[in-house]
N, CA, C and O atoms as CSV, one atom per row, in Angstrom:
chain,resi,resn,atom,element,x,y,z
A,1,MET,N,N,-11.883,4.905,-16.461
A,1,MET,CA,C,-11.891,6.338,-16.333
A,1,MET,C,C,-11.431,6.964,-17.646
A,1,MET,O,O,-10.454,6.525,-18.252
A,2,GLU,N,N,-12.137,7.974,-18.062
A,2,GLU,CA,C,-11.779,8.683,-19.286
A,2,GLU,C,C,-11.204,10.053,-18.925
A,2,GLU,O,O,-11.675,10.726,-18.008
A,3,PHE,N,N,-10.184,10.440,-19.668
A,3,PHE,CA,C,-9.550,11.730,-19.442
A,3,PHE,C,C,-9.541,12.491,-20.754
A,3,PHE,O,O,-9.360,11.906,-21.822
A,4,ASN,N,N,-9.736,13.797,-20.668
A,4,ASN,CA,C,-9.719,14.583,-21.902
A,4,ASN,C,C,-8.284,14.937,-22.285
A,4,ASN,O,O,-7.344,14.732,-21.518
A,5,LYS,N,N,-8.148,15.475,-23.495
A,5,LYS,CA,C,-6.823,15.780,-24.043
A,5,LYS,C,C,-6.058,16.764,-23.160
A,5,LYS,O,O,-4.850,16.622,-22.972
A,6,LYS,N,N,-6.758,17.759,-22.621
A,6,LYS,CA,C,-6.105,18.761,-21.763
A,6,LYS,C,C,-5.572,18.100,-20.491
A,6,LYS,O,O,-4.465,18.414,-20.055
A,7,ASP,N,N,-6.344,17.192,-19.892
A,7,ASP,CA,C,-5.882,16.466,-18.703
A,7,ASP,C,C,-4.596,15.697,-19.000
A,7,ASP,O,O,-3.655,15.707,-18.206
A,8,ILE,N,N,-4.574,15.032,-20.154
A,8,ILE,CA,C,-3.409,14.237,-20.551
A,8,ILE,C,C,-2.202,15.151,-20.790
A,8,ILE,O,O,-1.098,14.855,-20.334
A,9,GLU,N,N,-2.414,16.251,-21.498
A,9,GLU,CA,C,-1.314,17.193,-21.763
A,9,GLU,C,C,-0.751,17.762,-20.468
A,9,GLU,O,O,0.465,17.876,-20.310
A,10,ASN,N,N,-1.638,18.119,-19.542
A,10,ASN,CA,C,-1.186,18.632,-18.244
A,10,ASN,C,C,-0.413,17.559,-17.481
A,10,ASN,O,O,0.614,17.845,-16.865
A,11,ALA,N,N,-0.909,16.333,-17.525
A,11,ALA,CA,C,-0.230,15.230,-16.827
A,11,ALA,C,C,1.167,15.008,-17.404
A,11,ALA,O,O,2.123,14.816,-16.652
A,12,ILE,N,N,1.293,15.034,-18.723
A,12,ILE,CA,C,2.601,14.843,-19.364
A,12,ILE,C,C,3.560,15.952,-18.932
A,12,ILE,O,O,4.732,15.689,-18.665
A,13,SER,N,N,3.074,17.171,-18.864
A,13,SER,CA,C,3.906,18.302,-18.436
A,13,SER,C,C,4.370,18.127,-16.994
A,13,SER,O,O,5.546,18.324,-16.690
A,14,VAL,N,N,3.455,17.760,-16.112
A,14,VAL,CA,C,3.788,17.563,-14.695
A,14,VAL,C,C,4.773,16.396,-14.553
A,14,VAL,O,O,5.729,16.477,-13.782
A,15,ILE,N,N,4.537,15.322,-15.295
A,15,ILE,CA,C,5.427,14.156,-15.228
A,15,ILE,C,C,6.823,14.531,-15.717
A,15,ILE,O,O,7.817,14.129,-15.113
A,16,SER,N,N,6.908,15.297,-16.801
A,16,SER,CA,C,8.213,15.719,-17.325
A,16,SER,C,C,8.978,16.530,-16.288
A,16,SER,O,O,10.176,16.324,-16.094
A,17,THR,N,N,8.295,17.440,-15.632
A,17,THR,CA,C,8.918,18.257,-14.588
A,17,THR,C,C,9.363,17.383,-13.416
A,17,THR,O,O,10.449,17.572,-12.867
A,18,THR,N,N,8.527,16.439,-13.045
A,18,THR,CA,C,8.844,15.557,-11.924
A,18,THR,C,C,10.040,14.666,-12.249
A,18,THR,O,O,10.887,14.426,-11.388
A,19,ILE,N,N,10.114,14.176,-13.483
A,19,ILE,CA,C,11.270,13.376,-13.905
A,19,ILE,C,C,12.546,14.206,-13.767
A,19,ILE,O,O,13.541,13.732,-13.218
A,20,ALA,N,N,12.516,15.430,-14.260
A,20,ALA,CA,C,13.690,16.306,-14.180
A,20,ALA,C,C,14.097,16.553,-12.726
A,20,ALA,O,O,15.282,16.526,-12.397
A,21,ASN,N,N,13.119,16.790,-11.868
A,21,ASN,CA,C,13.406,17.024,-10.451
A,21,ASN,C,C,14.002,15.781,-9.788
A,21,ASN,O,O,14.935,15.886,-8.991
A,22,CYS,N,N,13.466,14.615,-10.115
A,22,CYS,CA,C,13.978,13.365,-9.542
A,22,CYS,C,C,15.393,13.079,-10.031
A,22,CYS,O,O,16.244,12.651,-9.252
A,23,GLU,N,N,15.648,13.312,-11.312
A,23,GLU,CA,C,16.996,13.084,-11.852
A,23,GLU,C,C,18.000,14.028,-11.203
A,23,GLU,O,O,19.132,13.637,-10.917
A,24,LYS,N,N,17.589,15.254,-10.975
A,24,LYS,CA,C,18.458,16.239,-10.323
A,24,LYS,C,C,18.748,15.807,-8.883
A,24,LYS,O,O,19.890,15.882,-8.429
A,25,ALA,N,N,17.725,15.360,-8.175
A,25,ALA,CA,C,17.892,14.914,-6.791
A,25,ALA,C,C,18.723,13.628,-6.724
A,25,ALA,O,O,19.493,13.432,-5.783
A,26,GLN,N,N,18.568,12.765,-7.709
A,26,GLN,CA,C,19.265,11.486,-7.729
A,26,GLN,C,C,20.789,11.678,-7.750
A,26,GLN,O,O,21.529,10.874,-7.184
A,27,MET,N,N,21.240,12.730,-8.395
A,27,MET,CA,C,22.683,12.998,-8.482
A,27,MET,C,C,23.302,13.304,-7.120
A,27,MET,O,O,24.517,13.207,-6.951
A,28,LYS,N,N,22.469,13.672,-6.155
A,28,LYS,CA,C,22.966,14.013,-4.828
A,28,LYS,C,C,23.269,12.776,-3.974
A,28,LYS,O,O,23.907,12.885,-2.927
A,29,PHE,N,N,22.813,11.603,-4.423
A,29,PHE,CA,C,22.972,10.390,-3.638
A,29,PHE,C,C,23.897,9.402,-4.336
A,29,PHE,O,O,23.904,9.297,-5.562
A,30,SER,N,N,24.663,8.693,-3.547
A,30,SER,CA,C,25.569,7.680,-4.099
A,30,SER,C,C,24.768,6.496,-4.611
A,30,SER,O,O,23.749,6.120,-4.033
A,31,GLU,N,N,25.250,5.911,-5.714
A,31,GLU,CA,C,24.596,4.732,-6.259
A,31,GLU,C,C,24.646,3.628,-5.202
A,31,GLU,O,O,25.662,3.437,-4.533
A,32,GLY,N,N,23.554,2.919,-5.068
A,32,GLY,CA,C,23.466,1.846,-4.082
A,32,GLY,C,C,22.759,2.267,-2.804
A,32,GLY,O,O,22.352,1.411,-2.018
A,33,THR,N,N,22.602,3.573,-2.579
A,33,THR,CA,C,21.867,4.011,-1.391
A,33,THR,C,C,20.375,3.858,-1.641
A,33,THR,O,O,19.928,3.813,-2.788
A,34,SER,N,N,19.617,3.779,-0.569
A,34,SER,CA,C,18.173,3.598,-0.719
A,34,SER,C,C,17.532,4.784,-1.430
A,34,SER,O,O,16.600,4.609,-2.215
A,35,GLN,N,N,18.032,5.995,-1.158
A,35,GLN,CA,C,17.481,7.184,-1.806
A,35,GLN,C,C,17.724,7.146,-3.316
A,35,GLN,O,O,16.842,7.488,-4.105
A,36,HIS,N,N,18.921,6.728,-3.705
A,36,HIS,CA,C,19.261,6.636,-5.128
A,36,HIS,C,C,18.370,5.609,-5.811
A,36,HIS,O,O,17.852,5.858,-6.899
A,37,SER,N,N,18.191,4.455,-5.174
A,37,SER,CA,C,17.344,3.395,-5.744
A,37,SER,C,C,15.894,3.833,-5.855
A,37,SER,O,O,15.232,3.564,-6.857
A,38,LEU,N,N,15.401,4.511,-4.819
A,38,LEU,CA,C,14.027,5.009,-4.834
A,38,LEU,C,C,13.810,5.944,-6.018
A,38,LEU,O,O,12.830,5.823,-6.752
A,39,LEU,N,N,14.738,6.873,-6.188
A,39,LEU,CA,C,14.609,7.844,-7.278
A,39,LEU,C,C,14.774,7.174,-8.640
A,39,LEU,O,O,14.090,7.547,-9.593
A,40,LYS,N,N,15.667,6.193,-8.747
A,40,LYS,CA,C,15.850,5.462,-10.003
A,40,LYS,C,C,14.556,4.747,-10.396
A,40,LYS,O,O,14.131,4.803,-11.549
A,41,ASN,N,N,13.935,4.074,-9.419
A,41,ASN,CA,C,12.668,3.375,-9.680
A,41,ASN,C,C,11.548,4.355,-10.012
A,41,ASN,O,O,10.700,4.083,-10.862
A,42,ARG,N,N,11.557,5.483,-9.340
A,42,ARG,CA,C,10.541,6.511,-9.581
A,42,ARG,C,C,10.685,7.079,-10.991
A,42,ARG,O,O,9.689,7.243,-11.696
A,43,VAL,N,N,11.912,7.378,-11.408
A,43,VAL,CA,C,12.152,7.916,-12.750
A,43,VAL,C,C,11.720,6.898,-13.809
A,43,VAL,O,O,11.098,7.263,-14.807
A,44,LYS,N,N,12.048,5.629,-13.591
A,44,LYS,CA,C,11.653,4.588,-14.552
A,44,LYS,C,C,10.124,4.527,-14.666
A,44,LYS,O,O,9.580,4.464,-15.768
A,45,ALA,N,N,9.448,4.546,-13.529
A,45,ALA,CA,C,7.977,4.494,-13.523
A,45,ALA,C,C,7.382,5.721,-14.206
A,45,ALA,O,O,6.417,5.607,-14.962
A,46,LEU,N,N,7.951,6.881,-13.943
A,46,LEU,CA,C,7.450,8.115,-14.553
A,46,LEU,C,C,7.694,8.130,-16.060
A,46,LEU,O,O,6.855,8.615,-16.819
A,47,ASN,N,N,8.827,7.607,-16.494
A,47,ASN,CA,C,9.088,7.515,-17.939
A,47,ASN,C,C,8.109,6.569,-18.621
A,47,ASN,O,O,7.653,6.844,-19.731
A,48,ILE,N,N,7.785,5.466,-17.970
A,48,ILE,CA,C,6.781,4.543,-18.511
A,48,ILE,C,C,5.439,5.253,-18.602
A,48,ILE,O,O,4.751,5.162,-19.619
A,49,SER,N,N,5.067,5.957,-17.544
A,49,SER,CA,C,3.802,6.697,-17.529
A,49,SER,C,C,3.744,7.724,-18.648
A,49,SER,O,O,2.753,7.820,-19.373
A,50,LYS,N,N,4.817,8.486,-18.777
A,50,LYS,CA,C,4.862,9.524,-19.810
A,50,LYS,C,C,4.728,8.904,-21.197
A,50,LYS,O,O,4.028,9.444,-22.053
A,51,SER,N,N,5.383,7.796,-21.418
A,51,SER,CA,C,5.311,7.112,-22.703
A,51,SER,C,C,3.893,6.623,-22.983
A,51,SER,O,O,3.395,6.765,-24.100
A,52,LEU,N,N,3.249,6.055,-21.984
A,52,LEU,CA,C,1.879,5.553,-22.174
A,52,LEU,C,C,0.892,6.683,-22.461
A,52,LEU,O,O,-0.072,6.499,-23.205
A,53,LEU,N,N,1.134,7.844,-21.872
A,53,LEU,CA,C,0.236,8.984,-22.068
A,53,LEU,C,C,0.466,9.695,-23.399
A,53,LEU,O,O,-0.425,10.383,-23.897
A,54,SER,N,N,1.638,9.534,-23.966
A,54,SER,CA,C,1.971,10.212,-25.221
A,54,SER,C,C,1.248,9.550,-26.383
A,54,SER,O,O,1.157,8.325,-26.465
A,55,GLU,N,N,0.743,10.377,-27.270
A,55,GLU,CA,C,0.011,9.851,-28.426
A,55,GLU,C,C,0.911,9.037,-29.344
A,55,GLU,O,O,0.445,8.135,-30.041
A,56,SER,N,N,2.182,9.351,-29.342
A,56,SER,CA,C,3.118,8.653,-30.219
A,56,SER,C,C,3.778,7.474,-29.514
A,56,SER,O,O,4.873,7.052,-29.889
A,57,ALA,N,N,3.118,6.950,-28.505
A,57,ALA,CA,C,3.690,5.842,-27.739
A,57,ALA,C,C,3.862,4.616,-28.626
A,57,ALA,O,O,2.885,3.999,-29.050
A,58,THR,N,N,5.106,4.276,-28.898
A,58,THR,CA,C,5.397,3.100,-29.722
A,58,THR,C,C,6.147,2.043,-28.930
A,58,THR,O,O,6.328,0.921,-29.404
A,59,ILE,N,N,6.585,2.393,-27.727
A,59,ILE,CA,C,7.321,1.445,-26.897
A,59,ILE,C,C,6.326,0.489,-26.245
A,59,ILE,O,O,5.305,0.900,-25.695
A,60,ARG,N,N,6.654,-0.787,-26.324
A,60,ARG,CA,C,5.831,-1.791,-25.647
A,60,ARG,C,C,6.564,-2.213,-24.383
A,60,ARG,O,O,7.753,-2.529,-24.422
A,61,TYR,N,N,5.864,-2.218,-23.285
A,61,TYR,CA,C,6.460,-2.591,-22.011
A,61,TYR,C,C,5.989,-3.985,-21.619
A,61,TYR,O,O,4.870,-4.387,-21.936
A,62,THR,N,N,6.852,-4.711,-20.929
A,62,THR,CA,C,6.473,-6.033,-20.443
A,62,THR,C,C,5.514,-5.862,-19.272
A,62,THR,O,O,5.467,-4.804,-18.645
A,63,ASN,N,N,4.753,-6.909,-18.983
A,63,ASN,CA,C,3.865,-6.857,-17.822
A,63,ASN,C,C,4.682,-6.656,-16.551
A,63,ASN,O,O,4.221,-6.000,-15.617
A,64,LYS,N,N,5.887,-7.213,-16.506
A,64,LYS,CA,C,6.769,-7.041,-15.346
A,64,LYS,C,C,7.118,-5.565,-15.165
A,64,LYS,O,O,7.029,-5.037,-14.057
A,65,ASP,N,N,7.516,-4.898,-16.254
A,65,ASP,CA,C,7.846,-3.468,-16.174
A,65,ASP,C,C,6.647,-2.658,-15.697
A,65,ASP,O,O,6.786,-1.763,-14.863
A,66,LEU,N,N,5.483,-2.972,-16.222
A,66,LEU,CA,C,4.272,-2.238,-15.851
A,66,LEU,C,C,3.900,-2.484,-14.392
A,66,LEU,O,O,3.544,-1.549,-13.675
A,67,ARG,N,N,3.983,-3.742,-13.951
A,67,ARG,CA,C,3.681,-4.047,-12.545
A,67,ARG,C,C,4.672,-3.350,-11.613
A,67,ARG,O,O,4.288,-2.860,-10.551
A,68,GLU,N,N,5.949,-3.306,-12.012
A,68,GLU,CA,C,6.967,-2.635,-11.191
A,68,GLU,C,C,6.808,-1.115,-11.200
A,68,GLU,O,O,7.305,-0.437,-10.300
A,69,ALA,N,N,6.131,-0.582,-12.195
A,69,ALA,CA,C,5.917,0.868,-12.274
A,69,ALA,C,C,4.803,1.331,-11.333
A,69,ALA,O,O,4.779,2.494,-10.930
A,70,LEU,N,N,3.890,0.442,-10.986
A,70,LEU,CA,C,2.758,0.855,-10.148
A,70,LEU,C,C,3.152,1.295,-8.732
A,70,LEU,O,O,2.694,2.352,-8.296
A,71,PRO,N,N,3.978,0.539,-7.991
A,71,PRO,CA,C,4.280,0.967,-6.617
A,71,PRO,C,C,4.880,2.372,-6.499
A,71,PRO,O,O,4.468,3.114,-5.608
A,72,PRO,N,N,5.834,2.779,-7.355
A,72,PRO,CA,C,6.322,4.161,-7.228
A,72,PRO,C,C,5.235,5.210,-7.486
A,72,PRO,O,O,5.215,6.258,-6.841
A,73,ILE,N,N,4.341,4.928,-8.421
A,73,ILE,CA,C,3.254,5.867,-8.715
A,73,ILE,C,C,2.299,5.948,-7.524
A,73,ILE,O,O,1.895,7.037,-7.116
A,74,VAL,N,N,1.943,4.794,-6.973
A,74,VAL,CA,C,1.063,4.757,-5.797
A,74,VAL,C,C,1.734,5.457,-4.617
A,74,VAL,O,O,1.070,6.138,-3.836
A,75,SER,N,N,3.040,5.289,-4.489
A,75,SER,CA,C,3.782,5.946,-3.414
A,75,SER,C,C,3.740,7.462,-3.554
A,75,SER,O,O,3.559,8.176,-2.567
A,76,ILE,N,N,3.905,7.948,-4.768
A,76,ILE,CA,C,3.837,9.399,-5.002
A,76,ILE,C,C,2.447,9.913,-4.632
A,76,ILE,O,O,2.320,10.958,-3.995
A,77,ILE,N,N,1.406,9.179,-5.030
A,77,ILE,CA,C,0.036,9.575,-4.686
A,77,ILE,C,C,-0.119,9.643,-3.174
A,77,ILE,O,O,-0.639,10.622,-2.638
A,78,SER,N,N,0.335,8.600,-2.493
A,78,SER,CA,C,0.190,8.519,-1.040
A,78,SER,C,C,0.934,9.642,-0.330
A,78,SER,O,O,0.373,10.319,0.531
A,79,LYS,N,N,2.193,9.837,-0.692
A,79,LYS,CA,C,3.003,10.854,-0.024
A,79,LYS,C,C,2.511,12.268,-0.315
A,79,LYS,O,O,2.523,13.130,0.564
A,80,THR,N,N,2.083,12.498,-1.542
A,80,THR,CA,C,1.612,13.824,-1.924
A,80,THR,C,C,0.268,14.132,-1.263
A,80,THR,O,O,0.033,15.250,-0.804
A,81,THR,N,N,-0.601,13.141,-1.222
A,81,THR,CA,C,-1.903,13.316,-0.571
A,81,THR,C,C,-1.727,13.586,0.922
A,81,THR,O,O,-2.410,14.432,1.499
A,82,LYS,N,N,-0.798,12.851,1.536
A,82,LYS,CA,C,-0.524,13.059,2.962
A,82,LYS,C,C,0.021,14.467,3.210
A,82,LYS,O,O,-0.401,15.144,4.148
A,83,ALA,N,N,0.959,14.905,2.365
A,83,ALA,CA,C,1.511,16.254,2.515
A,83,ALA,C,C,0.426,17.306,2.312
A,83,ALA,O,O,0.375,18.302,3.034
A,84,GLN,N,N,-0.442,17.081,1.325
A,84,GLN,CA,C,-1.511,18.026,1.026
A,84,GLN,C,C,-2.480,18.152,2.202
A,84,GLN,O,O,-2.999,19.235,2.474
A,85,SER,N,N,-2.720,17.036,2.896
A,85,SER,CA,C,-3.701,17.030,3.989
A,85,SER,C,C,-3.297,17.909,5.171
A,85,SER,O,O,-4.117,18.204,6.040
A,86,LYS,N,N,-2.051,18.319,5.200
A,86,LYS,CA,C,-1.571,19.178,6.291
A,86,LYS,C,C,-1.983,20.634,6.122
A,86,LYS,O,O,-1.788,21.452,7.021
A,87,TYR,N,N,-2.554,20.951,4.962
A,87,TYR,CA,C,-2.920,22.338,4.657
A,87,TYR,C,C,-4.424,22.475,4.484
A,87,TYR,O,O,-5.124,21.500,4.212
A,88,ASP,N,N,-4.904,23.688,4.643
A,88,ASP,CA,C,-6.324,23.972,4.468
A,88,ASP,C,C,-6.683,23.889,2.995
A,88,ASP,O,O,-5.957,24.380,2.131
A,89,LYS,N,N,-7.835,23.249,2.726
A,89,LYS,CA,C,-8.307,23.153,1.350
A,89,LYS,C,C,-8.487,24.559,0.783
A,89,LYS,O,O,-9.065,25.436,1.425
A,90,GLY,N,N,-7.985,24.753,-0.424
A,90,GLY,CA,C,-8.089,26.055,-1.068
A,90,GLY,C,C,-6.867,26.933,-0.869
A,90,GLY,O,O,-6.697,27.928,-1.574
A,91,SER,N,N,-6.004,26.574,0.093
A,91,SER,CA,C,-4.803,27.388,0.314
A,91,SER,C,C,-3.801,27.137,-0.815
A,91,SER,O,O,-3.889,26.134,-1.524
A,92,ALA,N,N,-2.861,28.049,-0.971
A,92,ALA,CA,C,-1.839,27.913,-2.012
A,92,ALA,C,C,-1.036,26.630,-1.811
A,92,ALA,O,O,-0.723,25.933,-2.776
A,93,GLN,N,N,-0.704,26.320,-0.562
A,93,GLN,CA,C,0.060,25.108,-0.273
A,93,GLN,C,C,-0.727,23.855,-0.646
A,93,GLN,O,O,-0.172,22.913,-1.212
A,94,PHE,N,N,-2.018,23.847,-0.328
A,94,PHE,CA,C,-2.883,22.714,-0.663
A,94,PHE,C,C,-2.979,22.557,-2.177
A,94,PHE,O,O,-2.840,21.456,-2.711
A,95,ASN,N,N,-3.217,23.669,-2.852
A,95,ASN,CA,C,-3.445,23.639,-4.301
A,95,ASN,C,C,-2.214,23.245,-5.105
A,95,ASN,O,O,-2.350,22.696,-6.199
A,96,ARG,N,N,-1.018,23.511,-4.590
A,96,ARG,CA,C,0.181,23.202,-5.368
A,96,ARG,C,C,0.392,21.696,-5.552
A,96,ARG,O,O,1.130,21.286,-6.448
A,97,PHE,N,N,-0.244,20.870,-4.717
A,97,PHE,CA,C,-0.118,19.421,-4.840
A,97,PHE,C,C,-1.100,18.824,-5.850
A,97,PHE,O,O,-0.889,17.718,-6.348
A,98,GLU,N,N,-2.171,19.558,-6.150
A,98,GLU,CA,C,-3.234,19.030,-7.018
A,98,GLU,C,C,-2.761,18.528,-8.386
A,98,GLU,O,O,-3.126,17.418,-8.774
A,99,PRO,N,N,-1.964,19.303,-9.130
A,99,PRO,CA,C,-1.548,18.824,-10.453
A,99,PRO,C,C,-0.764,17.510,-10.394
A,99,PRO,O,O,-0.953,16.643,-11.247
A,100,LEU,N,N,0.101,17.356,-9.409
A,100,LEU,CA,C,0.870,16.120,-9.291
A,100,LEU,C,C,-0.027,14.952,-8.923
A,100,LEU,O,O,0.117,13.863,-9.479
A,101,ILE,N,N,-0.939,15.161,-8.005
A,101,ILE,CA,C,-1.864,14.091,-7.612
A,101,ILE,C,C,-2.701,13.668,-8.813
A,101,ILE,O,O,-2.855,12.475,-9.076
A,102,GLN,N,N,-3.240,14.636,-9.538
A,102,GLN,CA,C,-4.055,14.327,-10.722
A,102,GLN,C,C,-3.229,13.574,-11.767
A,102,GLN,O,O,-3.701,12.594,-12.344
A,103,ALA,N,N,-2.006,14.025,-12.010
A,103,ALA,CA,C,-1.138,13.372,-12.996
A,103,ALA,C,C,-0.842,11.928,-12.599
A,103,ALA,O,O,-0.803,11.042,-13.452
A,104,MET,N,N,-0.637,11.697,-11.316
A,104,MET,CA,C,-0.324,10.336,-10.857
A,104,MET,C,C,-1.547,9.424,-10.935
A,104,MET,O,O,-1.413,8.237,-11.233
A,105,PHE,N,N,-2.736,9.965,-10.671
A,105,PHE,CA,C,-3.949,9.149,-10.830
A,105,PHE,C,C,-4.157,8.772,-12.299
A,105,PHE,O,O,-4.557,7.649,-12.607
A,106,ILE,N,N,-3.884,9.710,-13.193
A,106,ILE,CA,C,-3.987,9.418,-14.625
A,106,ILE,C,C,-2.943,8.373,-15.012
A,106,ILE,O,O,-3.252,7.427,-15.737
A,107,SER,N,N,-1.723,8.537,-14.539
A,107,SER,CA,C,-0.654,7.578,-14.817
A,107,SER,C,C,-1.032,6.183,-14.342
A,107,SER,O,O,-0.878,5.201,-15.067
A,108,LYS,N,N,-1.526,6.113,-13.122
A,108,LYS,CA,C,-1.938,4.828,-12.543
A,108,LYS,C,C,-3.015,4.180,-13.397
A,108,LYS,O,O,-2.958,2.980,-13.664
A,109,ALA,N,N,-3.987,4.957,-13.823
A,109,ALA,CA,C,-5.071,4.432,-14.650
A,109,ALA,C,C,-4.543,3.890,-15.981
A,109,ALA,O,O,-4.985,2.839,-16.444
A,110,TYR,N,N,-3.610,4.599,-16.587
A,110,TYR,CA,C,-3.056,4.162,-17.868
A,110,TYR,C,C,-2.211,2.896,-17.721
A,110,TYR,O,O,-2.259,2.014,-18.579
A,111,ILE,N,N,-1.449,2.806,-16.650
A,111,ILE,CA,C,-0.657,1.597,-16.415
A,111,ILE,C,C,-1.591,0.409,-16.185
A,111,ILE,O,O,-1.388,-0.668,-16.744
A,112,GLU,N,N,-2.610,0.615,-15.360
A,112,GLU,CA,C,-3.560,-0.465,-15.083
A,112,GLU,C,C,-4.312,-0.881,-16.341
A,112,GLU,O,O,-4.573,-2.065,-16.552
A,113,LYS,N,N,-4.657,0.091,-17.169
A,113,LYS,CA,C,-5.336,-0.209,-18.437
A,113,LYS,C,C,-4.433,-1.042,-19.343
A,113,LYS,O,O,-4.880,-1.998,-19.977
A,114,GLU,N,N,-3.168,-0.667,-19.394
A,114,GLU,CA,C,-2.198,-1.390,-20.226
A,114,GLU,C,C,-1.998,-2.816,-19.714
A,114,GLU,O,O,-1.837,-3.744,-20.506
A,115,LEU,N,N,-2.006,-2.988,-18.393
A,115,LEU,CA,C,-1.868,-4.311,-17.822
A,115,LEU,C,C,-3.102,-5.167,-18.044
A,115,LEU,O,O,-3.001,-6.383,-18.206
A,116,GLY,N,N,-4.250,-4.541,-18.051
A,116,GLY,CA,C,-5.503,-5.291,-18.167
A,116,GLY,C,C,-5.896,-5.848,-16.819
A,116,GLY,O,O,-5.061,-5.957,-15.921
A,117,ASP,N,N,-7.139,-6.195,-16.671
A,117,ASP,CA,C,-7.676,-6.672,-15.392
A,117,ASP,C,C,-7.025,-7.965,-14.914
A,117,ASP,O,O,-6.908,-8.174,-13.706
A,118,ASP,N,N,-6.608,-8.822,-15.805
A,118,ASP,CA,C,-6.060,-10.121,-15.422
A,118,ASP,C,C,-4.664,-10.036,-14.815
A,118,ASP,O,O,-4.228,-10.969,-14.141
A,119,ASN,N,N,-3.962,-8.937,-15.044
A,119,ASN,CA,C,-2.568,-8.854,-14.630
A,119,ASN,C,C,-2.324,-7.968,-13.421
A,119,ASN,O,O,-1.171,-7.721,-13.068
A,120,LEU,N,N,-3.371,-7.488,-12.783
A,120,LEU,CA,C,-3.179,-6.604,-11.614
A,120,LEU,C,C,-2.935,-7.415,-10.358
A,120,LEU,O,O,-2.754,-6.846,-9.281
């Protein structure tokens, strides 16, 4: 899948906002709780995604890091799509989920591309 520069820029913006929101929410939970761990894994996956999408990406990730980043991204897609399905297409509530869903699909594609077909 090919994405244009505007799609990538929008995805980076959405990911940055989502990272900030997750970090803010993470502070509300004690370390060791499932919610804290979920958000920690989500933030790590989103940071990997943001790095891969950035033109100045110089960080190299291990295949293990990349494989571990996929489930949180897929989870965000699943949960957001499910939440979106509760609203009428075209409504404000439905539309507000679109940028996040698009950003996560782009993130997933970039992680999978970085892993290559042999490592999925």
